[in-house]
N, CA, C and O atoms as a Tripos MOL2 file, in Angstrom:
@<TRIPOS>MOLECULE
protein
  312   311    78     0     0
PROTEIN
NO_CHARGES

@<TRIPOS>ATOM
      1 N          12.8000  -12.0450  -18.4820 N.3       1 MET1
      2 CA         12.5050  -11.2630  -17.2930 C.3       1 MET1
      3 C          12.8550   -9.8040  -17.5520 C.2       1 MET1
      4 O          12.1100   -8.9210  -17.1280 O.2       1 MET1
      5 N          13.9720   -9.5160  -18.2390 N.am      2 THR2
      6 CA         14.4000   -8.1440  -18.4240 C.3       2 THR2
      7 C          13.3620   -7.4420  -19.3160 C.2       2 THR2
      8 O          13.0680   -6.2680  -19.0930 O.2       2 THR2
      9 N          12.8160   -8.1190  -20.2950 N.am      3 LEU3
     10 CA         11.8240   -7.5350  -21.1700 C.3       3 LEU3
     11 C          10.5710   -7.1150  -20.3830 C.2       3 LEU3
     12 O          10.0310   -6.0250  -20.5740 O.2       3 LEU3
     13 N          10.1310   -8.0110  -19.4970 N.am      4 VAL4
     14 CA          8.9380   -7.7210  -18.7080 C.3       4 VAL4
     15 C           9.1760   -6.5150  -17.7870 C.2       4 VAL4
     16 O           8.3140   -5.6510  -17.6280 O.2       4 VAL4
     17 N          10.3340   -6.4870  -17.2100 N.am      5 GLN5
     18 CA         10.6950   -5.3320  -16.3150 C.3       5 GLN5
     19 C          10.8270   -4.0970  -16.9940 C.2       5 GLN5
     20 O          10.4340   -3.0540  -16.4710 O.2       5 GLN5
     21 N          11.3880   -4.1290  -18.2020 N.am      6 SER6
     22 CA         11.5500   -2.8310  -18.9860 C.3       6 SER6
     23 C          10.2230   -2.3230  -19.5090 C.2       6 SER6
     24 O           9.9960   -1.1220  -19.6530 O.2       6 SER6
     25 N           9.3520   -3.2870  -19.7900 N.am      7 ARG7
     26 CA          8.0300   -2.8840  -20.2420 C.3       7 ARG7
     27 C           7.2050   -2.2000  -19.1130 C.2       7 ARG7
     28 O           6.4110   -1.2920  -19.3600 O.2       7 ARG7
     29 N           7.4230   -2.6580  -17.9240 N.am      8 GLY8
     30 CA          6.7360   -2.0970  -16.7330 C.3       8 GLY8
     31 C           7.3020   -0.7280  -16.5160 C.2       8 GLY8
     32 O           6.5320    0.1860  -16.2200 O.2       8 GLY8
     33 N           8.6360   -0.5060  -16.6460 N.am      9 ILE9
     34 CA          9.2410    0.7410  -16.3990 C.3       9 ILE9
     35 C           8.7880    1.7390  -17.4680 C.2       9 ILE9
     36 O           8.5550    2.9100  -17.1670 O.2       9 ILE9
     37 N           8.6670    1.2870  -18.6830 N.am     10 LEU10
     38 CA          8.1910    2.1610  -19.8350 C.3      10 LEU10
     39 C           6.7470    2.5160  -19.5940 C.2      10 LEU10
     40 O           6.3810    3.6610  -19.8590 O.2      10 LEU10
     41 N           5.9080    1.6460  -19.1200 N.am     11 ASN11
     42 CA          4.5000    1.9180  -18.8090 C.3      11 ASN11
     43 C           4.4190    2.9940  -17.7210 C.2      11 ASN11
     44 O           3.6190    3.9230  -17.8310 O.2      11 ASN11
     45 N           5.2540    2.8700  -16.6570 N.am     12 ASP12
     46 CA          5.1850    3.9200  -15.6500 C.3      12 ASP12
     47 C           5.6410    5.2720  -16.1920 C.2      12 ASP12
     48 O           5.0840    6.3040  -15.8170 O.2      12 ASP12
     49 N           6.6120    5.2800  -17.0390 N.am     13 ARG13
     50 CA          7.1220    6.5080  -17.6370 C.3      13 ARG13
     51 C           5.9970    7.1410  -18.5150 C.2      13 ARG13
     52 O           5.7500    8.3450  -18.4410 O.2      13 ARG13
     53 N           5.3440    6.3230  -19.3210 N.am     14 LEU14
     54 CA          4.2930    6.7910  -20.2130 C.3      14 LEU14
     55 C           3.0420    7.3560  -19.4580 C.2      14 LEU14
     56 O           2.4280    8.3570  -19.8250 O.2      14 LEU14
     57 N           2.7280    6.5720  -18.3240 N.am     15 PHE15
     58 CA          1.6280    7.0380  -17.5090 C.3      15 PHE15
     59 C           1.9470    8.3670  -16.9110 C.2      15 PHE15
     60 O           1.1140    9.2730  -16.9190 O.2      15 PHE15
     61 N           3.1710    8.5070  -16.3760 N.am     16 ALA16
     62 CA          3.5350    9.8220  -15.8210 C.3      16 ALA16
     63 C           3.5220   10.9410  -16.7210 C.2      16 ALA16
     64 O           3.1660   12.0690  -16.3800 O.2      16 ALA16
     65 N           3.9350   10.6070  -17.9410 N.am     17 MET17
     66 CA          3.9780   11.7520  -19.0330 C.3      17 MET17
     67 C           2.5740   12.1290  -19.5200 C.2      17 MET17
     68 O           2.3360   13.2850  -19.8670 O.2      17 MET17
     69 N           1.6540   11.1790  -19.5500 N.am     18 THR18
     70 CA          0.3710   11.5330  -20.1410 C.3      18 THR18
     71 C          -0.7800   11.8180  -19.1440 C.2      18 THR18
     72 O          -1.6370   12.6570  -19.4210 O.2      18 THR18
     73 N          -0.8010   11.1270  -17.9950 N.am     19 MET19
     74 CA         -1.9180   11.2340  -17.1180 C.3      19 MET19
     75 C          -1.6680   12.1720  -15.9450 C.2      19 MET19
     76 O          -2.6520   12.5980  -15.3410 O.2      19 MET19
     77 N          -0.5050   12.5160  -15.5830 N.am     20 THR20
     78 CA         -0.2630   13.2900  -14.4440 C.3      20 THR20
     79 C           0.3490   14.6310  -14.8250 C.2      20 THR20
     80 O           1.1920   14.6770  -15.7210 O.2      20 THR20
     81 N          -0.0190   15.6480  -14.2210 N.am     21 ASN21
     82 CA          0.5360   17.0010  -14.5760 C.3      21 ASN21
     83 C           1.3530   17.5860  -13.3610 C.2      21 ASN21
     84 O           2.1570   18.5060  -13.5140 O.2      21 ASN21
     85 N           1.1130   17.0330  -12.2210 N.am     22 ASP22
     86 CA          1.6980   17.6080  -10.9650 C.3      22 ASP22
     87 C           2.9250   16.7560  -10.5640 C.2      22 ASP22
     88 O           2.9190   15.5450  -10.7820 O.2      22 ASP22
     89 N           3.9470   17.3540   -9.9960 N.am     23 ASP23
     90 CA          5.0670   16.6700   -9.5070 C.3      23 ASP23
     91 C           4.7360   15.7670   -8.3340 C.2      23 ASP23
     92 O           5.4400   14.7850   -8.1030 O.2      23 ASP23
     93 N           3.7120   16.0630   -7.6090 N.am     24 CYS24
     94 CA          3.3100   15.3290   -6.4330 C.3      24 CYS24
     95 C           2.6890   14.0220   -6.7430 C.2      24 CYS24
     96 O           2.6680   13.1080   -5.9180 O.2      24 CYS24
     97 N           2.1670   13.9270   -7.9710 N.am     25 THR25
     98 CA          1.4760   12.6040   -8.3360 C.3      25 THR25
     99 C           2.3180   11.7100   -9.2450 C.2      25 THR25
    100 O           1.8150   10.7300   -9.7960 O.2      25 THR25
    101 N           3.5710   12.0420   -9.3980 N.am     26 LEU26
    102 CA          4.4460   11.1670  -10.3170 C.3      26 LEU26
    103 C           4.7500    9.8520   -9.6470 C.2      26 LEU26
    104 O           4.9030    9.8210   -8.4260 O.2      26 LEU26
    105 N           4.8450    8.7530  -10.3900 N.am     27 PRO27
    106 CA          5.2700    7.4400   -9.8320 C.3      27 PRO27
    107 C           6.6730    7.5290   -9.2900 C.2      27 PRO27
    108 O           7.4110    8.4570   -9.6190 O.2      27 PRO27
    109 N           7.0670    6.5320   -8.4270 N.am     28 VAL28
    110 CA          8.3730    6.5770   -7.7930 C.3      28 VAL28
    111 C           9.4840    6.4650   -8.8730 C.2      28 VAL28
    112 O          10.5450    7.0690   -8.7190 O.2      28 VAL28
    113 N           9.2520    5.7130   -9.9390 N.am     29 THR29
    114 CA         10.2990    5.6160  -10.9580 C.3      29 THR29
    115 C          10.5770    6.9750  -11.5580 C.2      29 THR29
    116 O          11.7470    7.2720  -11.7980 O.2      29 THR29
    117 N           9.6480    7.7840  -11.8070 N.am     30 GLU30
    118 CA          9.8560    9.0980  -12.3780 C.3      30 GLU30
    119 C          10.5660   10.0160  -11.4020 C.2      30 GLU30
    120 O          11.4500   10.7820  -11.7830 O.2      30 GLU30
    121 N          10.1620    9.9300  -10.1160 N.am     31 LYS31
    122 CA         10.7930   10.7160   -9.1280 C.3      31 LYS31
    123 C          12.2920   10.3460   -9.0060 C.2      31 LYS31
    124 O          13.1370   11.2320   -8.8770 O.2      31 LYS31
    125 N          12.6060    9.0840   -9.0450 N.am     32 LEU32
    126 CA         14.0270    8.6730   -8.9890 C.3      32 LEU32
    127 C          14.7030    9.0680  -10.2680 C.2      32 LEU32
    128 O          15.8970    9.3660  -10.2290 O.2      32 LEU32
    129 N          14.0420    9.0950  -11.3960 N.am     33 ASN33
    130 CA         14.6760    9.5150  -12.5850 C.3      33 ASN33
    131 C          15.0190   10.9990  -12.6590 C.2      33 ASN33
    132 O          15.8690   11.4230  -13.4420 O.2      33 ASN33
    133 N          14.3440   11.7650  -11.8320 N.am     34 SER34
    134 CA         14.5990   13.1520  -11.7000 C.3      34 SER34
    135 C          15.9400   13.5110  -11.0720 C.2      34 SER34
    136 O          16.3800   14.6550  -11.1920 O.2      34 SER34
    137 N          16.5900   12.5810  -10.4170 N.am     35 PHE35
    138 CA         17.9170   12.7850   -9.7450 C.3      35 PHE35
    139 C          18.9590   12.5760  -10.7910 C.2      35 PHE35
    140 O          20.1270   12.8420  -10.5080 O.2      35 PHE35
    141 N          18.6470   12.1280  -11.9670 N.am     36 VAL36
    142 CA         19.6580   11.8920  -13.0270 C.3      36 VAL36
    143 C          19.5540   12.9830  -14.0920 C.2      36 VAL36
    144 O          18.4830   13.1630  -14.6720 O.2      36 VAL36
    145 N          20.6050   13.6930  -14.3570 N.am     37 THR37
    146 CA         20.6470   14.6910  -15.3820 C.3      37 THR37
    147 C          21.6200   14.2930  -16.5030 C.2      37 THR37
    148 O          22.2670   13.2490  -16.4250 O.2      37 THR37
    149 N          21.7160   15.1180  -17.5280 N.am     38 ALA38
    150 CA         22.6900   14.7380  -18.6060 C.3      38 ALA38
    151 C          24.1110   14.8870  -18.0950 C.2      38 ALA38
    152 O          24.9850   14.1670  -18.5780 O.2      38 ALA38
    153 N          24.3810   15.7130  -17.2170 N.am     39 MET39
    154 CA         25.7570   16.0180  -16.8250 C.3      39 MET39
    155 C          26.1770   15.3170  -15.4950 C.2      39 MET39
    156 O          27.3540   15.0260  -15.2790 O.2      39 MET39
    157 N          25.1940   15.0640  -14.6300 N.am     40 GLN40
    158 CA         25.6160   14.4890  -13.3290 C.3      40 GLN40
    159 C          24.4280   13.6890  -12.7870 C.2      40 GLN40
    160 O          23.2650   13.8330  -13.1660 O.2      40 GLN40
    161 N          24.8690   12.8090  -11.8330 N.am     41 ILE41
    162 CA         23.9120   11.9240  -11.1460 C.3      41 ILE41
    163 C          24.1350   12.2650   -9.6430 C.2      41 ILE41
    164 O          25.2440   12.2130   -9.1120 O.2      41 ILE41
    165 N          22.9950   12.6150   -9.0080 N.am     42 ASP42
    166 CA         23.0280   12.8710   -7.5260 C.3      42 ASP42
    167 C          22.8670   11.5470   -6.8000 C.2      42 ASP42
    168 O          21.7660   11.1660   -6.4020 O.2      42 ASP42
    169 N          23.9760   10.8580   -6.6360 N.am     43 ASN43
    170 CA         24.0010    9.4910   -6.0670 C.3      43 ASN43
    171 C          23.3870    9.3950   -4.7320 C.2      43 ASN43
    172 O          22.6100    8.4780   -4.4630 O.2      43 ASN43
    173 N          23.7140   10.3300   -3.8680 N.am     44 GLY44
    174 CA         23.2710   10.3090   -2.5100 C.3      44 GLY44
    175 C          21.8010   10.3710   -2.3800 C.2      44 GLY44
    176 O          21.2190    9.5380   -1.6840 O.2      44 GLY44
    177 N          21.1230   11.3660   -3.0450 N.am     45 SER45
    178 CA         19.7020   11.5580   -3.0750 C.3      45 SER45
    179 C          19.0230   10.3540   -3.8110 C.2      45 SER45
    180 O          17.9620    9.8880   -3.3950 O.2      45 SER45
    181 N          19.6470    9.8780   -4.8820 N.am     46 LEU46
    182 CA         19.0270    8.7290   -5.5610 C.3      46 LEU46
    183 C          19.0360    7.5210   -4.7130 C.2      46 LEU46
    184 O          18.0080    6.8440   -4.7040 O.2      46 LEU46
    185 N          20.0240    7.1580   -4.0130 N.am     47 MET47
    186 CA         20.0440    5.9890   -3.1850 C.3      47 MET47
    187 C          19.1210    6.1540   -1.9130 C.2      47 MET47
    188 O          18.4510    5.2140   -1.4870 O.2      47 MET47
    189 N          19.1270    7.3190   -1.3750 N.am     48 ALA48
    190 CA         18.3090    7.5790   -0.2110 C.3      48 ALA48
    191 C          16.7620    7.3460   -0.6030 C.2      48 ALA48
    192 O          15.9840    6.7030    0.1010 O.2      48 ALA48
    193 N          16.4350    7.9410   -1.7900 N.am     49 SER49
    194 CA         15.0770    7.7950   -2.2700 C.3      49 SER49
    195 C          14.6680    6.3760   -2.5850 C.2      49 SER49
    196 O          13.5380    5.9560   -2.3370 O.2      49 SER49
    197 N          15.6280    5.6440   -3.1430 N.am     50 ALA50
    198 CA         15.3670    4.2450   -3.4780 C.3      50 ALA50
    199 C          15.1350    3.4420   -2.2220 C.2      50 ALA50
    200 O          14.2240    2.6160   -2.1650 O.2      50 ALA50
    201 N          15.9610    3.6810   -1.2070 N.am     51 ILE51
    202 CA         15.7970    2.9430    0.0100 C.3      51 ILE51
    203 C          14.4350    3.2330    0.6940 C.2      51 ILE51
    204 O          13.7560    2.3400    1.2010 O.2      51 ILE51
    205 N          14.0730    4.5790    0.6750 N.am     52 ILE52
    206 CA         12.8650    4.9570    1.2630 C.3      52 ILE52
    207 C          11.6640    4.3190    0.5490 C.2      52 ILE52
    208 O          10.6540    3.9840    1.1670 O.2      52 ILE52
    209 N          11.8060    4.1690   -0.7260 N.am     53 SER53
    210 CA         10.6940    3.6210   -1.4890 C.3      53 SER53
    211 C          10.5040    2.1350   -1.3100 C.2      53 SER53
    212 O           9.3930    1.6180   -1.4310 O.2      53 SER53
    213 N          11.6270    1.4300   -1.0120 N.am     54 VAL54
    214 CA         11.5780   -0.0370   -0.7160 C.3      54 VAL54
    215 C          11.2940   -0.2900    0.7130 C.2      54 VAL54
    216 O          10.7880   -1.3720    1.0080 O.2      54 VAL54
    217 N          11.5550    0.5670    1.6270 N.am     55 LEU55
    218 CA         11.3410    0.3280    3.0100 C.3      55 LEU55
    219 C          10.0100   -0.2060    3.4350 C.2      55 LEU55
    220 O           9.9740   -1.1820    4.1830 O.2      55 LEU55
    221 N           8.8590    0.3940    2.9880 N.am     56 PRO56
    222 CA          7.5980   -0.1890    3.3930 C.3      56 PRO56
    223 C           7.3700   -1.6180    3.0760 C.2      56 PRO56
    224 O           6.8290   -2.3760    3.8810 O.2      56 PRO56
    225 N           7.8200   -2.0220    1.7940 N.am     57 LEU57
    226 CA          7.6830   -3.3610    1.3390 C.3      57 LEU57
    227 C           8.5880   -4.3100    2.2120 C.2      57 LEU57
    228 O           8.1720   -5.4130    2.5670 O.2      57 LEU57
    229 N           9.7670   -3.8710    2.5270 N.am     58 LEU58
    230 CA         10.6690   -4.6790    3.3620 C.3      58 LEU58
    231 C          10.0820   -4.8740    4.7290 C.2      58 LEU58
    232 O          10.1500   -5.9770    5.2720 O.2      58 LEU58
    233 N           9.4910   -3.8170    5.3230 N.am     59 LEU59
    234 CA          8.9440   -3.9160    6.6390 C.3      59 LEU59
    235 C           7.7370   -4.8720    6.6300 C.2      59 LEU59
    236 O           7.5650   -5.6390    7.5770 O.2      59 LEU59
    237 N           6.8900   -4.8410    5.5650 N.am     60 ILE60
    238 CA          5.7750   -5.7610    5.5360 C.3      60 ILE60
    239 C           6.3320   -7.2060    5.4150 C.2      60 ILE60
    240 O           5.8320   -8.1040    6.0930 O.2      60 ILE60
    241 N           7.3040   -7.4310    4.6060 N.am     61 PHE61
    242 CA          7.8720   -8.7920    4.4650 C.3      61 PHE61
    243 C           8.4430   -9.2320    5.8560 C.2      61 PHE61
    244 O           8.1830  -10.3410    6.3220 O.2      61 PHE61
    245 N           9.2050   -8.3460    6.4790 N.am     62 LEU62
    246 CA          9.7010   -8.8120    7.8030 C.3      62 LEU62
    247 C           8.6870   -9.0930    8.8510 C.2      62 LEU62
    248 O           8.9070   -9.9320    9.7250 O.2      62 LEU62
    249 N           7.6050   -8.4280    8.7880 N.am     63 TYR63
    250 CA          6.4990   -8.6230    9.7000 C.3      63 TYR63
    251 C           5.8190   -9.9780    9.3930 C.2      63 TYR63
    252 O           5.5010  -10.7210   10.3210 O.2      63 TYR63
    253 N           5.5960  -10.3030    8.1250 N.am     64 TYR64
    254 CA          4.9390  -11.5190    7.7810 C.3      64 TYR64
    255 C           5.8770  -12.6440    7.3290 C.2      64 TYR64
    256 O           5.4600  -13.5700    6.6330 O.2      64 TYR64
    257 N           7.1580  -12.5500    7.7380 N.am     65 GLN65
    258 CA          8.2150  -13.4940    7.2940 C.3      65 GLN65
    259 C           7.8990  -14.8930    7.7180 C.2      65 GLN65
    260 O           8.0600  -15.8100    6.9130 O.2      65 GLN65
    261 N           7.4730  -15.1120    8.8920 N.am     66 LYS66
    262 CA          7.1910  -16.4110    9.4850 C.3      66 LYS66
    263 C           6.0750  -17.0320    8.6490 C.2      66 LYS66
    264 O           6.2420  -18.1720    8.2150 O.2      66 LYS66
    265 N           4.9560  -16.3690    8.3940 N.am     67 ALA67
    266 CA          3.9020  -16.9550    7.5950 C.3      67 ALA67
    267 C           4.3580  -17.2370    6.1930 C.2      67 ALA67
    268 O           3.9860  -18.2600    5.6190 O.2      67 ALA67
    269 N           5.1780  -16.3320    5.6070 N.am     68 PHE68
    270 CA          5.6450  -16.5140    4.2470 C.3      68 PHE68
    271 C           6.4950  -17.7810    4.0950 C.2      68 PHE68
    272 O           6.3340  -18.5610    3.1560 O.2      68 PHE68
    273 N           7.4230  -17.9540    5.0790 N.am     69 VAL69
    274 CA          8.3280  -19.1640    5.0730 C.3      69 VAL69
    275 C           7.4070  -20.3880    5.3040 C.2      69 VAL69
    276 O           7.5750  -21.3990    4.6220 O.2      69 VAL69
    277 N           6.5270  -20.3290    6.1630 N.am     70 ARG70
    278 CA          5.7230  -21.5250    6.4840 C.3      70 ARG70
    279 C           4.9050  -21.9680    5.2260 C.2      70 ARG70
    280 O           4.8100  -23.1650    4.9570 O.2      70 ARG70
    281 N           4.3430  -21.0500    4.4930 N.am     71 THR71
    282 CA          3.5370  -21.4050    3.3280 C.3      71 THR71
    283 C           4.4870  -21.9310    2.2300 C.2      71 THR71
    284 O           4.1340  -22.8750    1.5230 O.2      71 THR71
    285 N           5.6720  -21.3420    2.0790 N.am     72 ARG72
    286 CA          6.6150  -21.9190    1.0900 C.3      72 ARG72
    287 C           7.0880  -23.2860    1.4710 C.2      72 ARG72
    288 O           7.1930  -24.1570    0.6090 O.2      72 ARG72
    289 N           7.3780  -23.5110    2.7250 N.am     73 TRP73
    290 CA          7.8870  -24.7920    3.2210 C.3      73 TRP73
    291 C           6.7820  -25.8380    2.9770 C.2      73 TRP73
    292 O           7.0640  -26.9430    2.5110 O.2      73 TRP73
    293 N           5.5480  -25.4900    3.2870 N.am     74 ALA74
    294 CA          4.4640  -26.4670    3.0610 C.3      74 ALA74
    295 C           4.2940  -26.7860    1.6150 C.2      74 ALA74
    296 O           3.8990  -27.9030    1.2820 O.2      74 ALA74
    297 N           4.5730  -25.8550    0.7320 N.am     75 ALA75
    298 CA          4.4870  -26.1160   -0.6900 C.3      75 ALA75
    299 C           5.5720  -27.0630   -1.2090 C.2      75 ALA75
    300 O           5.3730  -27.8800   -2.1090 O.2      75 ALA75
    301 N           6.7140  -26.8920   -0.5820 N.am     76 VAL76
    302 CA          7.9110  -27.7200   -0.9350 C.3      76 VAL76
    303 C           7.6550  -29.1650   -0.4570 C.2      76 VAL76
    304 O           7.9160  -30.1190   -1.1910 O.2      76 VAL76
    305 N           7.1400  -29.3180    0.7880 N.am     77 GLN77
    306 CA          6.9640  -30.6530    1.3330 C.3      77 GLN77
    307 C           5.8870  -31.4740    0.5940 C.2      77 GLN77
    308 O           5.9900  -32.7000    0.5710 O.2      77 GLN77
    309 N           4.8500  -30.8440   -0.0130 N.am     78 SER78
    310 CA          3.7820  -31.6110   -0.6640 C.3      78 SER78
    311 C           4.0110  -31.8390   -2.0510 C.2      78 SER78
    312 O           3.1900  -32.4700   -2.7170 O.2      78 SER78
@<TRIPOS>BOND
     1     1     2 1
     2     2     3 1
     3     3     4 2
     4     3     5 am
     5     5     6 1
     6     6     7 1
     7     7     8 2
     8     7     9 am
     9     9    10 1
    10    10    11 1
    11    11    12 2
    12    11    13 am
    13    13    14 1
    14    14    15 1
    15    15    16 2
    16    15    17 am
    17    17    18 1
    18    18    19 1
    19    19    20 2
    20    19    21 am
    21    21    22 1
    22    22    23 1
    23    23    24 2
    24    23    25 am
    25    25    26 1
    26    26    27 1
    27    27    28 2
    28    27    29 am
    29    29    30 1
    30    30    31 1
    31    31    32 2
    32    31    33 am
    33    33    34 1
    34    34    35 1
    35    35    36 2
    36    35    37 am
    37    37    38 1
    38    38    39 1
    39    39    40 2
    40    39    41 am
    41    41    42 1
    42    42    43 1
    43    43    44 2
    44    43    45 am
    45    45    46 1
    46    46    47 1
    47    47    48 2
    48    47    49 am
    49    49    50 1
    50    50    51 1
    51    51    52 2
    52    51    53 am
    53    53    54 1
    54    54    55 1
    55    55    56 2
    56    55    57 am
    57    57    58 1
    58    58    59 1
    59    59    60 2
    60    59    61 am
    61    61    62 1
    62    62    63 1
    63    63    64 2
    64    63    65 am
    65    65    66 1
    66    66    67 1
    67    67    68 2
    68    67    69 am
    69    69    70 1
    70    70    71 1
    71    71    72 2
    72    71    73 am
    73    73    74 1
    74    74    75 1
    75    75    76 2
    76    75    77 am
    77    77    78 1
    78    78    79 1
    79    79    80 2
    80    79    81 am
    81    81    82 1
    82    82    83 1
    83    83    84 2
    84    83    85 am
    85    85    86 1
    86    86    87 1
    87    87    88 2
    88    87    89 am
    89    89    90 1
    90    90    91 1
    91    91    92 2
    92    91    93 am
    93    93    94 1
    94    94    95 1
    95    95    96 2
    96    95    97 am
    97    97    98 1
    98    98    99 1
    99    99   100 2
   100    99   101 am
   101   101   102 1
   102   102   103 1
   103   103   104 2
   104   103   105 am
   105   105   106 1
   106   106   107 1
   107   107   108 2
   108   107   109 am
   109   109   110 1
   110   110   111 1
   111   111   112 2
   112   111   113 am
   113   113   114 1
   114   114   115 1
   115   115   116 2
   116   115   117 am
   117   117   118 1
   118   118   119 1
   119   119   120 2
   120   119   121 am
   121   121   122 1
   122   122   123 1
   123   123   124 2
   124   123   125 am
   125   125   126 1
   126   126   127 1
   127   127   128 2
   128   127   129 am
   129   129   130 1
   130   130   131 1
   131   131   132 2
   132   131   133 am
   133   133   134 1
   134   134   135 1
   135   135   136 2
   136   135   137 am
   137   137   138 1
   138   138   139 1
   139   139   140 2
   140   139   141 am
   141   141   142 1
   142   142   143 1
   143   143   144 2
   144   143   145 am
   145   145   146 1
   146   146   147 1
   147   147   148 2
   148   147   149 am
   149   149   150 1
   150   150   151 1
   151   151   152 2
   152   151   153 am
   153   153   154 1
   154   154   155 1
   155   155   156 2
   156   155   157 am
   157   157   158 1
   158   158   159 1
   159   159   160 2
   160   159   161 am
   161   161   162 1
   162   162   163 1
   163   163   164 2
   164   163   165 am
   165   165   166 1
   166   166   167 1
   167   167   168 2
   168   167   169 am
   169   169   170 1
   170   170   171 1
   171   171   172 2
   172   171   173 am
   173   173   174 1
   174   174   175 1
   175   175   176 2
   176   175   177 am
   177   177   178 1
   178   178   179 1
   179   179   180 2
   180   179   181 am
   181   181   182 1
   182   182   183 1
   183   183   184 2
   184   183   185 am
   185   185   186 1
   186   186   187 1
   187   187   188 2
   188   187   189 am
   189   189   190 1
   190   190   191 1
   191   191   192 2
   192   191   193 am
   193   193   194 1
   194   194   195 1
   195   195   196 2
   196   195   197 am
   197   197   198 1
   198   198   199 1
   199   199   200 2
   200   199   201 am
   201   201   202 1
   202   202   203 1
   203   203   204 2
   204   203   205 am
   205   205   206 1
   206   206   207 1
   207   207   208 2
   208   207   209 am
   209   209   210 1
   210   210   211 1
   211   211   212 2
   212   211   213 am
   213   213   214 1
   214   214   215 1
   215   215   216 2
   216   215   217 am
   217   217   218 1
   218   218   219 1
   219   219   220 2
   220   219   221 am
   221   221   222 1
   222   222   223 1
   223   223   224 2
   224   223   225 am
   225   225   226 1
   226   226   227 1
   227   227   228 2
   228   227   229 am
   229   229   230 1
   230   230   231 1
   231   231   232 2
   232   231   233 am
   233   233   234 1
   234   234   235 1
   235   235   236 2
   236   235   237 am
   237   237   238 1
   238   238   239 1
   239   239   240 2
   240   239   241 am
   241   241   242 1
   242   242   243 1
   243   243   244 2
   244   243   245 am
   245   245   246 1
   246   246   247 1
   247   247   248 2
   248   247   249 am
   249   249   250 1
   250   250   251 1
   251   251   252 2
   252   251   253 am
   253   253   254 1
   254   254   255 1
   255   255   256 2
   256   255   257 am
   257   257   258 1
   258   258   259 1
   259   259   260 2
   260   259   261 am
   261   261   262 1
   262   262   263 1
   263   263   264 2
   264   263   265 am
   265   265   266 1
   266   266   267 1
   267   267   268 2
   268   267   269 am
   269   269   270 1
   270   270   271 1
   271   271   272 2
   272   271   273 am
   273   273   274 1
   274   274   275 1
   275   275   276 2
   276   275   277 am
   277   277   278 1
   278   278   279 1
   279   279   280 2
   280   279   281 am
   281   281   282 1
   282   282   283 1
   283   283   284 2
   284   283   285 am
   285   285   286 1
   286   286   287 1
   287   287   288 2
   288   287   289 am
   289   289   290 1
   290   290   291 1
   291   291   292 2
   292   291   293 am
   293   293   294 1
   294   294   295 1
   295   295   296 2
   296   295   297 am
   297   297   298 1
   298   298   299 1
   299   299   300 2
   300   299   301 am
   301   301   302 1
   302   302   303 1
   303   303   304 2
   304   303   305 am
   305   305   306 1
   306   306   307 1
   307   307   308 2
   308   307   309 am
   309   309   310 1
   310   310   311 1
   311   311   312 2
@<TRIPOS>SUBSTRUCTURE
     1 MET1         2 RESIDUE 1 A MET
     2 THR2         6 RESIDUE 1 A THR
     3 LEU3        10 RESIDUE 1 A LEU
     4 VAL4        14 RESIDUE 1 A VAL
     5 GLN5        18 RESIDUE 1 A GLN
     6 SER6        22 RESIDUE 1 A SER
     7 ARG7        26 RESIDUE 1 A ARG
     8 GLY8        30 RESIDUE 1 A GLY
     9 ILE9        34 RESIDUE 1 A ILE
    10 LEU10       38 RESIDUE 1 A LEU
    11 ASN11       42 RESIDUE 1 A ASN
    12 ASP12       46 RESIDUE 1 A ASP
    13 ARG13       50 RESIDUE 1 A ARG
    14 LEU14       54 RESIDUE 1 A LEU
    15 PHE15       58 RESIDUE 1 A PHE
    16 ALA16       62 RESIDUE 1 A ALA
    17 MET17       66 RESIDUE 1 A MET
    18 THR18       70 RESIDUE 1 A THR
    19 MET19       74 RESIDUE 1 A MET
    20 THR20       78 RESIDUE 1 A THR
    21 ASN21       82 RESIDUE 1 A ASN
    22 ASP22       86 RESIDUE 1 A ASP
    23 ASP23       90 RESIDUE 1 A ASP
    24 CYS24       94 RESIDUE 1 A CYS
    25 THR25       98 RESIDUE 1 A THR
    26 LEU26      102 RESIDUE 1 A LEU
    27 PRO27      106 RESIDUE 1 A PRO
    28 VAL28      110 RESIDUE 1 A VAL
    29 THR29      114 RESIDUE 1 A THR
    30 GLU30      118 RESIDUE 1 A GLU
    31 LYS31      122 RESIDUE 1 A LYS
    32 LEU32      126 RESIDUE 1 A LEU
    33 ASN33      130 RESIDUE 1 A ASN
    34 SER34      134 RESIDUE 1 A SER
    35 PHE35      138 RESIDUE 1 A PHE
    36 VAL36      142 RESIDUE 1 A VAL
    37 THR37      146 RESIDUE 1 A THR
    38 ALA38      150 RESIDUE 1 A ALA
    39 MET39      154 RESIDUE 1 A MET
    40 GLN40      158 RESIDUE 1 A GLN
    41 ILE41      162 RESIDUE 1 A ILE
    42 ASP42      166 RESIDUE 1 A ASP
    43 ASN43      170 RESIDUE 1 A ASN
    44 GLY44      174 RESIDUE 1 A GLY
    45 SER45      178 RESIDUE 1 A SER
    46 LEU46      182 RESIDUE 1 A LEU
    47 MET47      186 RESIDUE 1 A MET
    48 ALA48      190 RESIDUE 1 A ALA
    49 SER49      194 RESIDUE 1 A SER
    50 ALA50      198 RESIDUE 1 A ALA
    51 ILE51      202 RESIDUE 1 A ILE
    52 ILE52      206 RESIDUE 1 A ILE
    53 SER53      210 RESIDUE 1 A SER
    54 VAL54      214 RESIDUE 1 A VAL
    55 LEU55      218 RESIDUE 1 A LEU
    56 PRO56      222 RESIDUE 1 A PRO
    57 LEU57      226 RESIDUE 1 A LEU
    58 LEU58      230 RESIDUE 1 A LEU
    59 LEU59      234 RESIDUE 1 A LEU
    60 ILE60      238 RESIDUE 1 A ILE
    61 PHE61      242 RESIDUE 1 A PHE
    62 LEU62      246 RESIDUE 1 A LEU
    63 TYR63      250 RESIDUE 1 A TYR
    64 TYR64      254 RESIDUE 1 A TYR
    65 GLN65      258 RESIDUE 1 A GLN
    66 LYS66      262 RESIDUE 1 A LYS
    67 ALA67      266 RESIDUE 1 A ALA
    68 PHE68      270 RESIDUE 1 A PHE
    69 VAL69      274 RESIDUE 1 A VAL
    70 ARG70      278 RESIDUE 1 A ARG
    71 THR71      282 RESIDUE 1 A THR
    72 ARG72      286 RESIDUE 1 A ARG
    73 TRP73      290 RESIDUE 1 A TRP
    74 ALA74      294 RESIDUE 1 A ALA
    75 ALA75      298 RESIDUE 1 A ALA
    76 VAL76      302 RESIDUE 1 A VAL
    77 GLN77      306 RESIDUE 1 A GLN
    78 SER78      310 RESIDUE 1 A SER
């Protein structure tokens, strides 16, 4: 699982380095990486940005949670 995840992160980084030239079009992983420098990590901004990037997915899951659990429960029962 770790290898698959690291490959995806590397692909995001390579895409950002080769295909995009503007800071506004960088992927979220590259934007989060910009808060880390060689000498210091801006923890507050890094965590706030990470939460903001996960928030839409979390809201979608909470909205569809009942249907998600119902389909999982039906799969377990059969």
